[in-house]
Each structure stands twice: as C-alpha cells, then as structure tokens.
C-alpha positions in Angstrom: -0.1 0.2 -0.2 1.3 3.6 -0.7 0.1 7.1 -1.2 2.1 7.0 -4.7 -0.6 7.3 -8.0 1.8 4.9 -9.7 3.2 1.6 -8.4 6.1 1.6 -10.8 7.4 5.2 -10.1 7.2 4.1 -6.1 9.6 1.3 -6.9 12.1 3.2 -8.9 12.3 6.4 -6.2 12.7 3.5 -3.2 15.2 1.8 -5.6 17.1 5.3 -5.9 16.8 6.2 -2.6 18.2 2.8 -1.3 21.0 2.9 -3.9 22.0 6.2 -2.6 22.0 5.4 0.8 22.9 2.3 1.6 23.5 3.1 5.6 19.7 2.8 5.9 20.1 -1.0 6.2 22.7 -0.7 8.7 20.8 1.9 11.4 18.4 -0.5 13.5 16.4 2.4 15.0 15.5 3.8 11.5 14.7 0.1 10.5 12.4 0.1 13.6 10.9 3.3 12.3 10.0 2.2 8.6 8.9 -1.1 10.0 6.6 0.0 12.4 4.8 2.7 9.9 4.6 -0.4 7.2 3.1 -2.5 9.7 0.6 0.2 11.0 -0.1 0.8 7.0 -0.6 -2.9 6.3 -2.5 -4.2 9.7 -3.6 -1.3 11.8 -4.6 1.8 9.3 -7.4 3.7 10.6 -10.9 4.5 9.0 -12.9 7.5 8.2 -16.2 8.4 7.7 -17.9 11.2 6.1 -21.6 12.2 5.8 -23.1 14.2 2.8 -26.4 15.6 3.7 -28.8 16.9 1.2 -29.2 20.6 3.0 -27.4 22.7 5.2 -30.2 23.9 7.2 -33.8 22.4 8.3 -36.9 23.1 9.8 -38.6 20.6 12.5 -40.4 17.9 10.7 -38.3 17.8 7.7 -35.9 15.0 6.6 -32.6 14.9 6.7 -31.1 12.5 3.3 -27.4 11.5 3.8 -24.8 9.2 2.4 -22.3 7.7 4.4 -18.9 7.2 2.9 -16.8 5.0 4.6 -13.0 4.9 3.9 -9.7 3.3 4.8 -7.9 6.3 6.4 -4.9 6.2 4.7 -5.7 5.4 1.0 -9.2 7.0 0.8 -10.2 3.8 -0.8 -13.3 1.5 0.4 -12.3 0.3 3.5 -12.2 -3.5 3.8 -12.3 -3.8 7.7 -15.7 -2.6 9.3 -19.0 -3.2 7.6 -21.2 -1.2 10.2 -21.5 2.3 11.0 -23.0 4.1 13.5 -24.9 7.5 12.8 -26.1 9.8 15.6 -28.1 13.0 15.9 -27.6 14.9 19.2 -29.5 18.0 20.5 -27.4 21.2 21.9 -27.6 19.9 25.3 -25.9 16.3 24.5 -29.2 14.7 24.8 -29.4 11.8 22.0 -32.2 12.0 19.7 -31.6 9.5 16.9 -29.2 6.3 16.9 -29.0 4.7 13.4 -27.0 1.6 12.5 -26.1 1.1 8.6 -24.9 -1.9 6.5 -22.3 -0.8 4.4 -20.6 -2.0 1.2 -17.8 -0.6 -0.9 -20.2 2.4 -1.8 -21.0 2.9 1.8 -24.4 3.5 3.0 -27.5 5.6 2.8 -30.1 6.6 5.4 -32.3 9.5 6.7 -33.6 11.1 10.0 -36.7 12.3 10.3 -36.4 15.4 12.7 -38.8 15.8 15.4 -41.6 18.1 15.2 -41.2 19.2 18.8 -37.8 20.2 18.4 -36.8 23.8 19.3 -34.5 26.0 17.3 -31.1 25.1 17.9 -27.9 23.6 16.3 -27.7 19.9 16.2 -24.8 17.9 15.8 -24.9 14.9 13.5 -21.8 12.6 13.5 -20.5 9.1 12.1 -18.2 6.5 13.0 -16.9 3.1 13.3 -16.5 0.7 16.5 -13.3 0.2 14.9 -12.2 4.2 15.2 -12.2 4.0 18.8 -8.9 2.5 18.9 -7.5 5.5 18.0 -5.5 7.5 21.1 -8.1 10.2 20.4 -11.0 9.0 18.4 -12.1 11.4 15.8 -15.6 11.2 14.7 -17.1 12.7 11.7 -19.2 15.6 12.9 -21.2 18.1 11.6 -23.3 21.2 13.2 -26.7 20.9 11.6 -29.2 24.1 12.1 -32.8 23.7 12.8 -35.4 26.1 13.2 -38.8 25.4 15.2 -42.2 26.2 13.1 -45.6 26.3 14.0 -48.8 26.5 12.2 -50.5 29.8 12.4 -49.6 33.5 10.7 -47.3 32.9 7.7 -45.5 35.8 9.7 -44.4 33.0 12.1 -42.4 31.0 9.2 -39.0 33.0 10.4 -39.7 32.5 14.2 -36.9 31.4 15.8 -33.7 33.4 14.1 -31.9 34.7 17.1 -29.2 36.9 16.6 -26.2 34.2 16.6 -28.0 32.6 13.1 -28.5 35.9 11.4 -27.0 36.3 7.6 -24.2 38.9 7.1 -21.2 40.2 9.4 -22.0 40.2 12.8 -19.3 43.1 13.7 -22.4 45.3 14.3 -23.3 43.2 17.2 -19.7 42.6 18.6 -18.6 46.3 17.8 -19.3 47.3 21.4 -17.3 44.6 22.9 -13.5 45.4 23.0 -11.8 43.2 21.5 -8.7 41.9 22.8 -5.9 40.1 20.3 -4.0 36.8 21.1 -1.2 35.8 19.2 0.7 32.9 19.2 4.1 31.6 17.3 4.6 28.1 16.3 8.1 27.5 15.4 8.9 25.2 12.0 10.1 21.8 12.9 9.1 22.3 16.7 12.2 24.9 18.2 13.7 27.8 17.6 17.8 27.3 17.7 20.4 30.1 18.0 22.0 31.6 14.7 19.9 29.2 12.5 17.1 31.1 10.4 13.7 29.2 10.7 9.7 30.2 9.8 7.5 31.2 12.5 3.6 30.0 12.2 1.7 32.9 13.6 -1.7 32.8 14.8 -3.7 35.7 15.9 -7.3 35.4 17.3 -9.7 37.4 19.5 -11.1 36.1 22.5 -14.0 34.0 21.4 -11.3 32.3 18.7 -12.2 34.0 15.3 -9.2 35.1 13.7 -7.8 38.5 13.4 -6.4 40.6 10.5 -3.4 42.2 12.0 0.7 43.8 11.5 3.1 43.3 13.7 7.0 43.6 14.6 9.5 41.5 16.3 12.1 43.2 18.9 15.0 42.0 20.9 15.7 42.7 24.5 17.6 45.9 23.3 14.4 46.8 21.8 15.9 47.0 17.9 13.4 45.6 15.3 14.6 42.9 13.8 11.0 41.4 11.8 8.1 42.3 10.4 4.7 40.2 10.1 1.3 40.0 9.0 -1.6 38.0 9.5 -4.4 37.3 7.0 -7.5 35.0 6.5 -8.3 33.2 9.6 -5.6 34.9 11.7 -2.9 33.0 9.8 0.5 34.3 8.9 4.5 33.6 8.5 7.8 35.2 9.3 11.2 34.7 8.5 13.6 35.1 11.7 17.0 34.0 12.8 17.3 34.3 16.5 20.6 35.6 17.7 22.7 33.3 20.9 22.1 35.0 24.4 18.9 36.9 22.9 15.2 36.8 23.6 12.4 38.2 21.8 9.2 39.8 21.8 6.5 40.5 19.4 4.3 43.8 19.6 1.1 44.5 17.4 -1.1 47.5 17.1 -4.8 47.0 17.8 -7.5 49.5 17.5 -5.1 52.2 18.8 -3.5 50.0 22.0 -0.3 47.8 21.9 -0.2 44.5 23.0 2.9 42.2 23.4 3.7 38.7 22.9 6.8 36.8 24.0 8.3 34.7 21.1 9.1 31.0 22.2 12.9 31.1 23.8 15.2 29.3 21.3 17.6 26.6 22.2 21.1 27.0 21.9 21.9 23.7 20.0 19.6 22.2 18.0 17.8 21.3 14.6 16.0 22.7 12.1 13.8 21.4 9.3 12.6 23.9 6.8 10.4 23.3 4.0 9.3 25.5 1.2 5.8 24.4 -1.1 6.2 25.2 -4.6 3.2 23.3 -5.4 4.6 21.0 -8.1 7.9 20.3 -5.9 9.1 20.4 -2.0 12.4 21.9 -1.2 13.7 19.9 1.9 16.5 21.6 3.8 18.0 20.3 7.2 20.5 22.6 8.9 22.1 21.7 12.5 24.6 23.6 15.0 25.7 20.9 16.5 29.2 19.2 16.1 28.1 15.9 15.4 26.5 17.2 12.1 24.1 15.3 10.3 25.6 11.9 9.7 23.3 9.4 10.9 20.2 11.3 11.1 17.2 10.2 9.4 14.7 12.2 7.5 11.2 10.2 7.1 8.2 11.8 4.9 4.7 9.8 5.1 1.1 10.2 4.5 -1.2 9.1 7.5 1.6 6.3 8.1 1.7 5.4 4.6 6.2 6.0 3.7 6.6 7.8 0.7 10.3 9.3 1.5 13.2 8.4 3.5 17.0 10.1 3.6 19.5 9.4 5.5 22.1 12.0 6.9 25.7 11.3 5.2 29.4 12.4 6.3 29.6 14.7 3.5 26.2 16.6 4.4 28.0 18.3 7.3 25.5 20.9 9.1 23.1 21.2 6.0 21.7 19.6 3.0 18.8 20.0 0.7 16.6 17.9 -1.3 14.3 18.5 -4.2 11.1 16.3 -4.1 8.8 16.2 -7.0 5.1 16.3 -5.7 3.3 15.1 -8.9 3.9 11.5 -8.2 2.2 11.9 -5.1 -1.5 12.3 -4.2 -3.1 15.3 -2.6 -3.3 15.5 1.3 -1.0 16.4 4.4 2.5 14.9 4.4 4.4 14.5 7.5 8.1 14.8 7.8 10.1 13.9 10.4 13.9 14.2 11.6 15.2 11.5 13.9 18.7 12.1 15.6 21.2 9.3 15.4 19.7 7.7 18.3 16.1 7.5 16.8 14.7 10.6 18.8 12.3 12.4 16.6 14.1 16.2 16.8 11.8 18.1 13.9 8.6 17.9 12.5 6.7 19.5 9.8 3.1 19.0 8.3 3.1 20.1 4.4 -0.2 20.0 2.4 0.6 18.3 -1.1 -1.6 20.3 -3.4 -0.7 19.6 -6.9 -2.7 20.8 -10.1 -2.3 17.5 -12.0 -4.4 15.8 -9.0 -7.2 17.8 -9.4 -10.6 16.2 -10.1 -13.0 18.3 -12.8 -16.6 17.7 -12.2 -18.1 18.3 -15.3 -22.2 18.7 -15.1 -23.4 19.8 -18.3 -27.4 21.0 -18.4 -29.6 21.3 -21.0 -30.7 24.7 -20.0 -29.8 27.4 -18.1 -33.4 28.5 -17.1 -36.7 26.2 -16.8 -40.3 27.0 -16.2 -42.2 24.9 -13.6 -42.9 21.7 -13.5 -40.4 21.6 -16.7 -37.8 18.5 -17.1 -34.1 19.0 -16.0 -31.5 17.0 -18.0 -28.1 16.8 -16.8 -24.9 14.7 -18.0 -22.5 14.2 -15.4 -18.5 13.0 -15.4 -15.5 13.1 -13.6 -12.4 14.0 -15.1 -8.4 14.2 -14.3 -6.3 17.3 -15.2 -5.6 15.8 -18.8 -9.8 15.3 -19.6 -9.3 11.5 -19.3 -12.7 9.8 -17.5 -11.8 8.6 -13.9 -14.4 6.2 -12.4 -15.9 7.1 -9.6 -18.8 6.9 -6.7 -20.8 10.3 -5.7 -24.0 11.3 -4.4 -26.1 14.3 -6.1 -28.5 16.7 -4.2 -30.8 19.5 -6.0 -31.9 22.2 -3.8 -33.2 25.9 -3.5 -30.6 28.1 -3.8 -32.0 29.9 -0.4 -30.9 26.9 1.7 -27.5 28.5 2.8 -25.7 28.5 5.9 -25.9 32.0 7.6 -22.9 34.0 7.0 -20.7 33.3 10.3 -21.4 29.3 10.2 -18.5 26.9 9.0 -19.5 24.7 5.9 -17.9 21.1 5.0 -17.3 18.9 2.5 -16.0 15.3 1.8 -13.0 17.2 0.4 -12.2 19.2 3.2 -13.0 16.6 5.8 -10.9 13.9 4.3 -8.2 16.0 3.4 -7.9 18.2 6.3 -10.0 18.1 9.3 -10.1 14.5 9.7 -6.1 14.5 9.9 -5.8 17.5 12.2 -8.6 16.4 14.8 -11.6 18.3 13.6 -9.9 21.7 14.8 -9.7 24.0 11.5 -11.9 26.5 11.4 -13.9 26.6 8.3 -11.7 23.7 6.6 -13.8 24.4 3.0 -12.4 27.9 2.7 -8.8 26.4 1.7 -10.3 24.5 -1.0 -12.4 27.5 -2.5 -9.6 28.5 -4.9 -6.2 27.7 -6.1 -5.2 31.5 -5.3 -1.5 32.0 -4.4 -2.9 34.0 -0.8 -5.1 30.8 -0.4 -2.1 28.4 -0.2 0.1 30.7 1.4 -2.7 30.5 4.5 -3.0 26.7 4.1 0.8 26.2 4.6 0.7 28.8 7.4 -2.2 26.6 8.4 0.2 23.1 8.4 2.5 25.2 10.9 0.2 26.2 13.6 -1.6 22.8 13.9 0.0 19.9 15.4 -2.5 17.2 16.1 -1.3 13.6 15.2 -3.0 10.2 15.3 0.0 8.9 17.2 2.8 10.2 18.9 6.2 8.7 18.2 7.0 7.7 21.6 3.9 5.7 21.8 4.3 4.6 18.4 7.6 3.3 18.8 6.8 1.7 22.0 7.3 -2.1 22.7 3.5 -2.2 23.2 1.7 -4.5 21.4 -0.6 -2.9 18.9 -1.8 -6.1 16.9 -4.9 -6.4 19.2 -6.7 -3.7 19.3 -9.3 -3.6 21.5 -12.3 -3.1 19.4 -12.7 -5.2 16.5 -14.1 -4.1 13.1 -17.8 -4.9 13.1 -19.2 -6.9 10.5 -22.9 -7.3 9.1 -23.3 -10.9 9.3 -23.1 -13.5 12.7 -25.1 -10.7 15.1 -25.2 -12.2 18.8 -28.3 -11.0 20.6 -27.3 -11.1 24.6 -28.1 -9.8 27.7 -29.6 -10.5 31.3 -32.8 -10.4 33.5 -33.1 -8.5 37.0 -35.7 -6.7 38.8 -37.3 -3.9 36.7 -36.8 -1.5 40.0 -32.9 -2.5 40.7 -31.0 -4.0 37.4 -28.2 -5.0 40.0 -30.3 -7.7 41.3 -30.2 -10.4 38.6 -33.0 -13.0 38.4 -33.3 -16.0 36.3 -36.1 -16.3 33.8 -37.7 -18.0 30.7 -36.9 -15.3 27.9 -38.8 -15.2 24.7 -37.1 -14.5 21.6 -38.9 -13.1 18.3 -37.7 -11.6 14.8 -41.3 -11.8 12.8 -39.8 -10.7 9.6 -37.7 -14.0 9.4 -40.2 -16.3 11.4 -37.9 -17.1 14.1 -38.9 -17.9 17.6 -36.7 -19.0 20.2 -37.3 -19.3 24.2 -34.7 -20.5 26.5 -33.8 -20.4 30.5 -31.2 -18.1 31.6 -28.4 -19.3 33.7 -28.7 -18.8 37.2 -27.1 -15.2 37.1 -29.6 -13.7 34.3 -27.4 -14.0 31.3 -28.7 -14.8 28.0 -28.0 -15.5 24.1 -29.5 -15.5 20.8 -28.1 -16.4 17.4 -26.0 -15.8 15.4 -28.5 -14.4 13.0 -28.0 -12.0 9.9 -29.9 -9.1 10.5 -28.6 -6.8 7.5 -32.5 -6.2 6.1 -33.6 -4.1 9.4 -35.5 -6.7 11.3 -36.7 -5.6 14.1 -36.1 -7.9 17.4 -38.3 -8.5 20.5 -37.5 -9.8 23.8 -39.6 -10.6 26.6 -40.1 -12.7 30.0 -42.2 -15.7 29.5 -41.6 -17.2 33.0 -40.2 -16.0 36.5 -40.6 -16.8 39.7 -41.5 -13.0 40.6 -44.0 -12.7 37.1 -47.0 -13.0 39.1 -45.8 -10.8 42.2 -46.4 -7.2 43.1 -45.1 -4.7 40.0 -42.3 -3.6 41.6 -40.7 -6.7 42.3 -40.9 -7.5 38.1 -38.1 -8.6 36.3 -37.4 -7.0 33.0 -34.9 -7.9 30.2 -31.7 -6.0 29.9 -29.4 -6.1 26.7 -25.6 -6.1 26.9 -24.1 -2.8 25.8 -23.1 -2.5 22.1 -20.1 -1.2 23.2 -19.1 3.0 24.1 -19.5 5.6 21.5 -16.7 8.5 21.2 -16.9 11.1 24.0 -18.7 14.4 22.3 -16.1 17.4 21.4 -17.9 20.6 20.2 -14.7 22.3 18.8 -15.3 25.9 18.6 -16.5 26.6 14.7 -16.1 30.1 13.8 -15.2 30.4 10.3 -12.8 32.7 8.2 -14.1 36.0 7.7 -15.2 36.1 3.7 -16.6 39.2 1.9 -20.5 38.6 2.3 -20.6 39.1 -2.0 -18.1 36.4 -2.4 -19.4 33.8 0.2 -20.6 30.5 -1.9 -20.2 32.3 -5.2 -20.9 29.8 -8.1 -19.2 30.2 -11.8 -21.9 30.9 -13.9 -23.1 32.5 -16.9 -26.7 33.1 -15.7 -27.8 35.8 -13.5 -28.9 34.3 -9.9 -30.1 35.7 -6.6 -28.9 33.4 -3.5 -31.1 33.8 -1.1 -30.7 33.5 3.0 -32.3 32.0 6.2 -35.4 34.0 6.1 -36.2 33.2 2.6 -35.7 29.4 3.0 -38.0 29.3 6.2 -40.6 31.1 4.4 -40.5 28.5 2.0 -40.1 25.7 4.0 -43.4 26.8 5.8 -45.2 27.0 2.9 -44.6 23.5 1.9 -45.8 22.4 5.3 -49.0 24.5 5.1 -50.2 23.4 2.0 -49.7 19.8 2.5 -52.0 20.2 5.8 -54.3 23.1 4.6 -55.1 21.1 0.9 -55.2 17.8 2.0 -58.7 16.5 1.0 -58.6 14.0 3.7 -58.3 16.5 6.4 -60.8 18.5 7.7 -60.2 21.6 10.1 -62.5 22.8 12.2 -62.6 26.3 14.1 -62.0 26.1 18.1 -64.8 25.7 20.1 -65.6 25.1 23.6 -67.1 22.3 24.6 -68.3 21.4 28.5 -69.1 17.6 28.8 -69.5 15.2 31.7 -66.0 13.6 33.4 -64.6 11.0 30.8 -63.7 7.5 32.1 -60.2 6.4 31.9 -60.6 5.0 28.8 -62.0 8.0 27.2 -59.1 10.1 28.6 -56.8 7.7 27.2 -58.4 7.7 24.0 -58.9 11.4 23.6 -55.0 11.4 23.3 -55.4 9.8 19.8 -56.3 11.1 16.9 -60.0 9.9 16.2 -60.7 10.0 19.7 -63.7 7.5 21.0 -64.5 5.1 18.1 -68.1 3.9 16.9 -66.3 0.1 17.1 -64.6 -0.2 20.3 -63.3 -3.6 22.1 -63.3 -3.6 25.5 -62.0 -7.3 26.8 -64.0 -9.3 29.4 -61.3 -9.6 32.2 -62.8 -13.0 33.0 -62.9 -14.3 29.6 -59.4 -13.1 28.3 -57.9 -16.6 29.2 -55.8 -18.3 26.5 -57.0 -15.3 23.7 -54.8 -13.2 21.6 -55.6 -9.5 20.0 -56.6 -11.4 16.7 -58.9 -13.5 18.9 -60.5 -10.2 20.4 -60.8 -8.7 17.0 -62.4 -11.5 15.0 -64.9 -12.1 18.2 -66.4 -8.5 17.7 -65.7 -7.7 13.7 -66.8 -9.9 10.8 -64.0 -10.5 7.9 -62.0 -7.6 9.9 -59.5 -6.0 7.3 -56.8 -3.3 7.5 -53.8 -1.5 6.8 -52.9 0.7 9.1 -51.9 -0.8 12.9 -51.2 1.6 15.9 -49.8 -0.1 19.5 -50.0 2.7 22.1 -49.7 5.9 19.7 -47.3 4.5 17.3 -47.4 3.1 14.0 -46.7 -0.5 14.1 -44.3 -1.5 11.1 -46.3 -4.3 8.8 -43.1 -6.9 9.6 -44.1 -6.6 13.4 -47.6 -6.9 12.7 -47.5 -11.0 13.5 -46.1 -10.2 17.1 -48.7 -7.6 18.3 -51.7 -9.7 17.1 -50.5 -12.3 18.8 -50.2 -10.6 22.2 -52.2 -11.6 25.5 -55.5 -10.6 25.2 -55.2 -9.8 29.1 -52.6 -7.1 28.6 -55.2 -4.9 26.1 -57.5 -1.8 27.6 -59.2 -1.7 24.3 -59.2 -2.1 20.9 -60.6 0.6 18.3 -61.7 -0.8 14.6 -62.0 2.2 12.4 -63.5 2.3 9.1 -64.6 4.6 6.4 -64.8 7.9 7.9 -63.3 7.4 11.1 -60.3 6.0 9.5 -59.6 8.8 7.1 -58.1 11.0 9.6 -55.3 8.7 9.4 -54.4 9.6 5.9 -54.8 8.0 2.5 -52.6 4.9 3.6 -56.0 4.1 5.8 -57.8 3.1 2.7 -58.4 -0.5 4.1 -59.2 0.7 7.6 -56.9 1.4 10.9 -56.7 -0.6 14.1 -55.7 1.2 17.2 -54.4 -1.0 20.1 -54.4 0.5 23.7 -52.6 -1.5 26.4 -52.8 -1.7 30.2 -49.7 -0.2 30.7 -51.4 3.4 29.6 -53.0 3.1 33.1 -49.9 3.9 35.1 -49.5 7.6 36.1 -48.3 9.9 33.6 -48.7 7.6 30.7 -50.9 8.9 27.4 -51.9 7.2 24.2 -48.6 8.4 22.5 -45.9 7.5 25.3 -43.6 4.5 24.0 -45.2 1.2 24.8 -43.9 -1.1 27.5 -43.3 -3.7 25.2 -40.9 -1.5 23.1 -38.4 -1.0 26.2 -37.1 -4.5 25.4 -37.0 -3.7 21.3 -33.6 -3.7 19.4 -33.7 -1.7 16.2 -31.9 -3.8 13.4 -30.0 -1.9 10.8 -31.2 1.0 9.1 -33.9 0.6 6.4 -33.1 3.1 3.7 -36.1 4.7 2.4 -36.7 6.3 -1.3 -36.9 9.4 -2.1 -40.0 10.6 -4.0 -39.4 12.7 -7.1 -42.5 13.5 -9.1 -42.8 13.0 -12.9 -44.7 15.2 -14.5 -44.7 13.5 -18.3 -48.1 12.3 -17.4 -51.4 13.7 -16.2 -52.3 12.4 -12.5 -54.9 13.6 -9.8 -51.9 13.9 -7.4 -50.5 16.6 -9.4 -53.3 19.1 -9.0 -51.5 19.9 -5.4 -48.8 22.3 -5.2 -45.4 21.3 -5.5 -43.1 23.3 -3.1 -40.3 20.8 -2.6 -37.1 22.5 -0.9 -35.0 19.7 -2.2 -36.0 18.8 -5.9 -33.9 15.5 -6.3 -31.7 13.3 -4.0 -29.9 10.4 -5.4 -27.2 9.1 -2.7 -25.6 6.2 -5.0 -24.3 7.2 -8.4 -21.5 5.7 -10.2 -19.3 6.4 -13.4 -17.7 3.3 -14.7 -17.0 4.6 -18.4 -16.4 7.1 -20.4 -20.4 7.8 -21.3 -21.9 10.5 -19.1 -24.3 9.8 -16.5 -27.4 11.3 -17.5 -30.0 12.5 -14.8 -33.4 13.6 -15.3 -35.9 15.4 -12.9 -38.8 17.8 -12.6 -38.7 21.4 -11.1 -41.7 22.3 -8.6 -43.8 25.4 -8.3 -40.7 27.6 -6.5 -39.0 29.8 -8.7 -35.5 31.2 -8.1 -32.6 29.5 -8.1 -31.9 25.7 -7.7 -28.0 24.3 -6.9 -26.8 20.7 -8.0 -24.1 19.7 -5.5 -22.2 16.6 -6.1 -19.7 15.1 -3.2 -17.7 11.8 -4.1 -14.5 9.9 -4.4 -12.6 8.3 -7.4 -12.0 4.8 -7.2 -8.4 5.8 -6.8 -9.4 7.7 -3.7 -9.3 11.3 -4.9 -12.3 13.3 -3.0 -14.0 16.0 -5.4 -16.7 18.6 -5.0 -19.0 20.0 -7.9 -21.9 22.3 -8.2 -24.0 24.1 -10.5 -26.8 26.6 -10.7 -29.8 26.8 -12.5 -33.0 29.3 -12.4 -36.7 28.4 -12.6 -39.1 31.2 -13.7 -42.6 31.7 -14.3 
C-alpha cells in the first residue's frame, strides 16, 4: 500500500533512495521506524467516515437525507475492515435524539433521519463513526453542525420564528462592536523549535477572545528594543515570518490593535539543535535540514509519510556536514497532508513539519452539463455528469447528488464542510480547522499561503512517536471491526426496579420478519444469548419475559430484560467552529453565466413553512374545524386515554372481558367482535406498527389489552390516504400508569432492538403524464436526492428530474470519491422562472 499514484514510480523512487543511501540498512533505529510505519499501514490503518447531507439547514419535521462514505484512513479507498457505520443526532444539550446502525458496502451506506416536530430552534450535531475508530488514541468521528428552526402553524409571519442573532445572515460585527476585542497572538516554530543562529520560519495565529481569526500587523524586537522583523496575518488570522534568533537574546512581538499596543513573547531559542525547513512550490518541495551541533547530520534520518504510509526516506551522510537540501517532485504524490520527521542518530524525533501536497495534476474536474440554464415550473431538467482528471480523461468514481433551493444557505458566520475538506484536512487535524472548506475554494497564491501557515500552526497527530515506537503490542485492537453477519443478541434478566439484582427467567426471542421464535432459560445469573443471525435487512427484534418466579408478584418486584451494551461511542467534543471572515458577496459564489439570487435563511424558512402549510391545508382527507368550547361530563379512564389519539372515541370499540381473556390473543378479540376484519394500518399505544411486526402485536396476550378501536370509512380518513382499508388502534393496560398517554412508548418497546437502518426512497414526481396527485402544489425545497451514482466508463451519467412550483435559483451539489481515492465536489446553478 502506498500513497504514490503509480506503483512502478514508487518502486523506482524507493530503489534510487536505497541505492543512494545504503547506510539505511545498517541503522536498527531507522529500520524500526520504517517497520512500525509499514505495519501500521498494512495492519492497523485507521478508518474515516464522512456524511454528505442533502441540505445545510432544516426545519422541524423535515427529513435529513444523507450518504455515508466509509474509507480507509490512509488511501481514502473503500474500507475492507468495518461493515457497520453508526450515525447519531444530538441536540444542543448533548441529548441523543436518534441513533442508527447502517450496513456498509463498497460504496458506503445511505439513510435518512426525520427531525422531531417538537424540536426547538438550535444547532444539532450529526456524527458518524465505526467501532474500530475507537482504538485510536483520540477518536475523531465525523461530525457536522446542522441548524434546525422550529416552525408552528399560524400566521405566515411565524415562518421565520426562532431566528436568533447568532444565526442571522451577514457580518455580525455590528453586534460585537461594543465589546472590546483583545488580540491573542501565538507563534509556532517550523519543525518544533527555534535554534540560535539558524534561520527558521515562525507560523503565526492571531485570534480574539472568542477564537475568531484577526487580520493584523506586528513587529519583532530583541531585548535591546531593536526591530528585527515584520509580520502580517491574513484570513483566519494566519501568517508566517522568517526569523533568525541570535545567541543569548530573547524576543517579543508587538501588535498595534485599535489604538492599543500588545506584547507577546516568542518561544525561547535552543542553543543547539536542528532545523527542518520546507518550502512548498506546488509542483515540488525543497527540503532543507540544518544543525549547529558538532556531530553534524551524519546518521540522522528524515522520513516523509502520508498518515503512516512512507513515501520518502533520507539518511544523513558524512559529506552533508551541517546542512543538506533535497528537491522532491510532488507530481507522483496524491493530495493531502504529508508528515516529515527528522530523527537524530539515536532514533529520537527532533523536528516535524506538516506540508499540504496540492499538485494541479491531482485535481478532479466535475463536469456538470444541463440542457438549459433556465426552466419553467414543473419542467424536466436533464443533466450529464462526468469526472475527469487534469488531462480530460474520465475517472471511475462514486458520488451522491442533491438539488436544493438556493435559499438553503448557511448564515454568514457558520462554517461549512464537504468531503474534500473533511478527508484532506479536518479528519487528519483532529477536527480543529475553522471552516476547512475555505482552503479549497480557489487556487490563488493567497489561499495556498494561508494553507501552509495552517500546517505550521496545527500539530494534532493520530499517533505520537513515543507511543508509536514503544514496545507495546498493538496487533490486537480493543475494538474489532464490526461485520454485518453473525449478530448475537445477548443480555440478562434482573429486577425492573433494580437492574443490579439479577434474577433467572425464561426469555422469549422473536424476529417476526424472519419467522424466528425461540425461548430459553437464562443461567443462574440471568445471562442469555440468541444467535448468531444475519440482520442486514433492518429486522426488528423483540425480547420478553415468559416465565419468572417473580412474574406474578407485585409490580415493583417484576423482572425485566436488559441488553448487553453494544460498546461505547466516542465522547462528544464540540470544537469552536468560527469560520474564516469572507466578503459576504463572495460567500458561496458559483461560477455561472446565469444571473441568479442566492437567498438567505429567512427566505428558506418561508418556503419550508409554505410547503408544510400546503400539505396540511390542501389535503382533501383533512377537515379543519374552528375552535369551539365544549362542556361535557367527566370522562372515564379509557375515554381520557382515547382522547389523546387522532380519532378520539370510536364507534367500534372492543373492551376485553377480564374474566374471558384466558388463552386469547388480540387477533381472537378482533375476530369475535368484527366479521371479516381488514386493515392497512396498525397502531399500538399511539405508535404506528411496522407491517413486519403485525404478527407480534396481533398475537399479544388479550389480558394485556385495555381497548381496541376498529376504524373504517370516515373515521379512518383522519389517518391519511394509507388508511383506505381501515385502521386498528390498540391500547394496552400499561397506559393506566400515572403519567402515561396514548402517545407514550409502549412497554414492550423497552426490550426492542433496532436492526440495521432501513433506507427510504426519495420521492421525485414525474410530470410527463397527468395524475390527480399533480393538482396539489409542489413546494419541494429538495428537488432531488440520489445517494448512489457511479461513473464506470467514458459515457456521461444522465440524470432527469422535474422542477416544482417555486421560482428562483436551485443548486446541484455533488460530492464523491474516485476509485483511486481522490475526493471531489462540484456544483451547478440553474434558474426556475414563471
């Protein structure tokens, strides 16, 4: 495995290195370094996960459509380790909202999350990881902040409700102008240390109290007050300055900011040591090693690697004396962060430098061609898509695509992320880069300068050399890669009120969709296990107590089923994500010949509200009644519970006779009361039951049932078009407990295991024919979502879809990977007019 793009070139370069420096073979420390890196690459390489979501912002009740890319952490090709991806959605208070488990194939996995309707306006955190990633010293799961705005039905003016100052568009300097800004300037010597008498580069980062980058100027003075250098910081508060410290002298930087002067000490220079200087000229690097030690550079060892995969090695020779330089062409390397480390003669790391390789020949061009730039309402859009290298040759690739309204844009001060910025920057820098996508928006010299300054000021590592070169055996990771096959369901039985008190019992195990029904006794400590089973189709699993010594006693002594933990998840860390300050006119600019208007958050919220309102108001099956005050007699417990359902009290209600339910099931109760019962929807305690679980619910013991409502005709229409064959609504006696309502989670679901997430199909209407459904307004804000597209030959990928009833700008967004591991993004804009 190598990060060289061509294996033959790799062999040729390595051969020339070994021939030129035969002493490499003689140094056991050097061989240990190379051996550890080779073992890491071949056996213990990390994994990375990235999620492409269809939009930037959402409102409550909307669906987050996403594609999960699972890749090898070194080569960025599909990972052959894990087969399971975990996806989580957390609220602002770090409360878990949704957890999903996805079965991954070569192209990753896809899924969707419906945002709860009761969710308040705020910033959610969506993240994804594999269990194998937990083996890292500091796990770095993918994470992305998502803005969600709560909308309630009412006047149209409510559409933008919840937009707070921190989410408003535009520069927020007007909000912060009354607060004094105090600059904080830090200096980072290239390679790690300043050395007296040796010229070096200092990376600079200037921020305010909130961590936002500052553009400023400063000077460097020695202890005599003499100015020996000048510096500037640019976007993100990043900059560089070349500086030579003199022996016995200390230095400070002076910054003038809004009329005040601030002083910051520079790192103290070592009297003796090494300097590693690297100049990045795009198509090649100049590596320069210097020392002022009497032992010179003979026996030192310089290694270059991509995330552990070695691509360069150079042994110091006697003729090098105290300095040498090497020119390294980058056209043979893929883009990304290269690590260069200099080891002394004893194998101790003494200098380290990060360099971002960004050769023009490595770029992937997304060619998105549409049959027009302007469309009418409900008109067909045709796209042809291809991925090309710098020479115009088609690259095999896999990607995902969304088409969303141009109004779905992040507020000006919110940072974005994409597959390129995540895989090439943040995933390798501990998710610590503010607005990483900024560094890939253009290829200007200014942007490359700031990117190199970023390499100087960020030192996060997946491993430290001290630990990496230690003798600890790393061949047996704590967390093995999860596989889809051979799922074992295990757990224990214990008191409901005190899980620490284990109680043996007989446990029933059901997988209705696979017609699996097993039961077994636990051991004396309450332990049980079932399986292995292949659960890759999203099956639901049910566990319940069938027999226990305490089952007939008081409720406080009942026994429950407890599942063994599937393993820990990474700790939640929310790094401060303040973006680079852009010119508002330049943000999210898209090259196109069409004049367009990219709207803001308020515009999107108005559109989203209009879509929800039309779906509610224009549904012919929904009858809206004006509010009236009703005075009635006090209702029974059953009527109180039924009042929480959509339909209220039903005409056909089955209330089991407590003395006549022995040996009966729910199915028996229904058949005894209703001749030829048919239904298309089944609800249990307010929750819709999956068709795969109908069998389990209908075979529940009749003694557990409070009432059953059988709805047909007009009564069933309140549940929507899918209720055409009728609805059966079941309430269990567990709802009589204090605080319960018909919308609470039913008791049996406490012991329900979710299988793998079942993907949903994104609906996109076809207006090429007439249909009664087409009479309804089409206010979609996401016109198209396709998670799995592939280019395998020179033929373009044709894509067709229809616009809706909204006018304005729409953006085609593409993210993906070539088969050789190159990340790419692409976008195109078109207009919809009346």
